[in-house]
Kinemage of the C-alpha trace (Angstrom):
@kinemage 1
@onewidth
@group {chain A} dominant
@subgroup {mainchain}
@vectorlist {calphas} color= white
{ca met a 1} P -0.025 -0.252 0.049
{ca thr a 2} L 1.170 3.371 -1.288
{ca arg a 3} L 1.685 6.226 1.637
{ca tyr a 4} L 0.596 9.335 0.733
{ca phe a 5} L 2.132 12.574 1.974
{ca asp a 6} L 0.115 15.728 2.233
{ca leu a 7} L 2.572 19.016 1.244
{ca arg a 8} L 0.383 21.043 3.623
{ca glu a 9} L 0.043 18.523 6.237
{ca thr a 10} L 2.971 16.387 6.829
{ca val a 11} L 5.828 17.708 8.755
{ca leu a 12} L 9.106 16.906 8.188
{ca ile a 13} L 11.424 16.747 10.670
{ca val a 14} L 15.265 17.260 9.532
{ca val a 15} L 17.917 16.311 10.257
{ca gly a 16} L 21.776 16.811 9.194
{ca his a 17} L 23.139 13.748 6.595
{ca gly a 18} L 26.387 13.258 8.341
{ca ile a 19} L 27.365 10.525 10.737
{ca leu a 20} L 27.602 12.736 14.263
{ca ala a 21} L 23.517 14.060 13.423
{ca glu a 22} L 22.559 10.728 12.546
{ca glu a 23} L 23.934 8.841 15.389
{ca glu a 24} L 22.632 12.145 18.156
{ca asp a 25} L 19.980 14.075 16.292
{ca arg a 26} L 18.205 11.300 14.792
{ca pro a 27} L 16.598 9.856 18.084
{ca val a 28} L 15.564 13.041 18.901
{ca ala a 29} L 13.580 13.668 15.875
{ca tyr a 30} L 12.409 10.507 16.336
{ca asp a 31} L 11.373 11.685 19.455
{ca leu a 32} L 9.586 15.041 17.934
{ca lys a 33} L 7.792 12.982 14.913
{ca arg a 34} L 5.613 10.611 17.969
{ca leu a 35} L 5.154 13.962 18.973
{ca val a 36} L 3.792 15.532 16.533
{ca asn a 37} L 1.976 12.048 15.401
{ca ala a 38} L 0.175 12.118 18.493
{ca arg a 39} L -1.285 15.217 17.956
{ca ala a 40} L -2.478 14.685 14.154
{ca asn a 41} L -5.721 13.321 16.021
{ca gly a 42} L -5.970 10.111 13.816
{ca ala a 43} L -5.972 12.505 10.346
{ca ala a 44} L -4.533 10.143 7.546
{ca ser a 45} L -3.060 13.053 5.943
{ca arg a 46} L -1.324 14.031 9.498
{ca ser a 47} L 1.937 12.972 10.285
{ca gly a 48} L 5.485 13.638 11.548
{ca val a 49} L 8.325 11.810 8.756
{ca val a 50} L 11.843 11.961 9.457
{ca val a 51} L 14.387 12.907 6.216
{ca thr a 52} L 17.489 14.367 5.991
{ca asp a 53} L 18.771 17.593 5.226
{ca val a 54} L 20.502 16.528 1.530
{ca trp a 55} L 16.953 14.438 1.038
{ca leu a 56} L 15.174 18.422 1.738
{ca ile a 57} L 17.022 20.394 -0.173
{ca ser a 58} L 17.124 18.108 -3.524
{ca gln a 59} L 13.218 17.558 -4.135
{ca glu a 60} L 11.917 20.530 -5.816
{ca leu a 61} L 8.448 19.732 -3.311
{ca gly a 62} L 10.355 20.363 -0.162
{ca asp a 63} L 9.513 23.772 -0.074
{ca phe a 64} L 5.891 23.124 0.422
{ca phe a 65} L 5.870 21.330 3.100
{ca pro a 66} L 5.834 22.048 6.919
{ca ala a 67} L 9.160 21.713 8.387
{ca ile a 68} L 11.503 21.839 11.661
{ca ala a 69} L 15.188 21.746 11.468
{ca val a 70} L 16.939 19.463 14.294
{ca gly a 71} L 20.193 19.809 15.019
{ca gly a 72} L 22.873 23.266 14.313
{ca pro a 73} L 23.776 24.607 11.070
{ca asp a 74} L 26.992 23.245 11.507
{ca ala a 75} L 25.323 19.717 11.332
{ca asn a 76} L 22.400 20.338 9.673
{ca ala a 77} L 22.441 21.991 6.085
{ca phe a 78} L 19.026 22.881 5.992
{ca thr a 79} L 19.674 24.899 9.502
{ca glu a 80} L 22.377 26.315 8.091
{ca gln a 81} L 20.074 27.332 5.055
{ca ile a 82} L 17.347 28.953 7.184
{ca tyr a 83} L 18.177 29.496 10.947
{ca gly a 84} L 19.347 33.531 9.840
{ca asp a 85} L 15.861 34.386 8.533
{ca leu a 86} L 13.867 32.508 11.678
{ca pro a 87} L 12.735 35.025 14.897
{ca leu a 88} L 14.533 33.583 18.056
{ca leu a 89} L 11.749 32.723 19.931
{ca ala a 90} L 13.510 31.209 23.171
{ca glu a 91} L 17.366 30.887 24.220
{ca arg a 92} L 19.429 29.667 26.956
{ca asp a 93} L 23.315 30.566 27.588
{ca gln a 94} L 24.240 30.914 23.801
{ca glu a 95} L 23.854 27.128 23.811
{ca val a 96} L 20.082 26.512 23.680
{ca phe a 97} L 18.240 27.521 20.602
{ca val a 98} L 14.389 27.623 19.469
{ca gln a 99} L 13.869 30.188 16.160
{ca met a 100} L 10.057 29.656 14.227
{ca ala a 101} L 8.797 31.780 11.107
{ca glu a 102} L 5.962 33.531 12.047
{ca gly a 103} L 3.915 31.764 9.094
{ca gly a 104} L 4.848 28.674 11.190
{ca lys a 105} L 5.564 26.763 7.924
{ca arg a 106} L 9.733 26.927 9.127
{ca ala a 107} L 11.368 25.926 12.355
{ca ala a 108} L 14.936 25.792 13.793
{ca val a 109} L 15.169 23.765 17.199
{ca trp a 110} L 18.897 23.167 17.978
{ca gly a 111} L 21.779 23.647 20.488
{ca thr a 112} L 25.654 23.644 20.536
{ca ser a 113} L 25.960 20.386 21.337
{ca pro a 114} L 23.588 17.032 20.855
{ca arg a 115} L 22.783 17.865 24.872
{ca ala a 116} L 21.874 21.635 23.887
{ca thr a 117} L 19.767 20.564 20.772
{ca arg a 118} L 18.040 17.861 23.125
{ca glu a 119} L 17.065 20.894 25.668
{ca ala a 120} L 15.990 23.019 22.660
{ca val a 121} L 12.928 20.108 21.322
{ca asp a 122} L 12.299 19.716 25.174
{ca thr a 123} L 11.941 23.787 25.266
{ca phe a 124} L 10.044 23.892 22.078
{ca val a 125} L 7.223 21.109 23.386
{ca arg a 126} L 7.436 22.776 26.905
{ca glu a 127} L 6.686 25.974 26.185
{ca gly a 128} L 3.901 25.127 23.607
{ca leu a 129} L 5.392 26.505 20.266
{ca leu a 130} L 5.583 22.759 18.513
{ca glu a 131} L 1.663 23.500 19.188
{ca arg a 132} L 1.491 26.522 17.800
{ca phe a 133} L 3.803 25.353 15.122
{ca leu a 134} L 1.139 22.716 13.940
{ca glu a 135} L -1.755 24.710 14.397
{ca leu a 136} L 0.051 27.201 11.747
{ca ala a 137} L 0.917 24.507 9.264
{ca trp a 138} L -2.690 22.200 10.082
{ca arg a 139} L -5.101 24.791 10.230
{ca ala a 140} L -7.741 24.586 7.510
């Protein structure tokens, strides 16, 4: 059975493609994916999918998906591409960063270390920013 990915409602959770990003950031991304899927309330078109930065950047349709970058600009080319344009919504000690577009289509959740990236994702969820992102991405 072919799975359907809705360009407006499938949330891409983007990690870097290098070995450290795969080892450190991918597990965090899968935790975030589970949280996205839990909030989909059974809607078939609403889900999270973990992909690499290389996949997203090389896909013509990549710009149409709502996407959350996990991992810093040194480890994730997608974060490097978007973080300069996103407002900073939360920051701690120049180590933990949570950024999100006002329209909700892009977010970057990252830290200067694997521990700080996990803390950034925790902050994104705890502060209600994931809910806000999904509300904007999934609005009718």
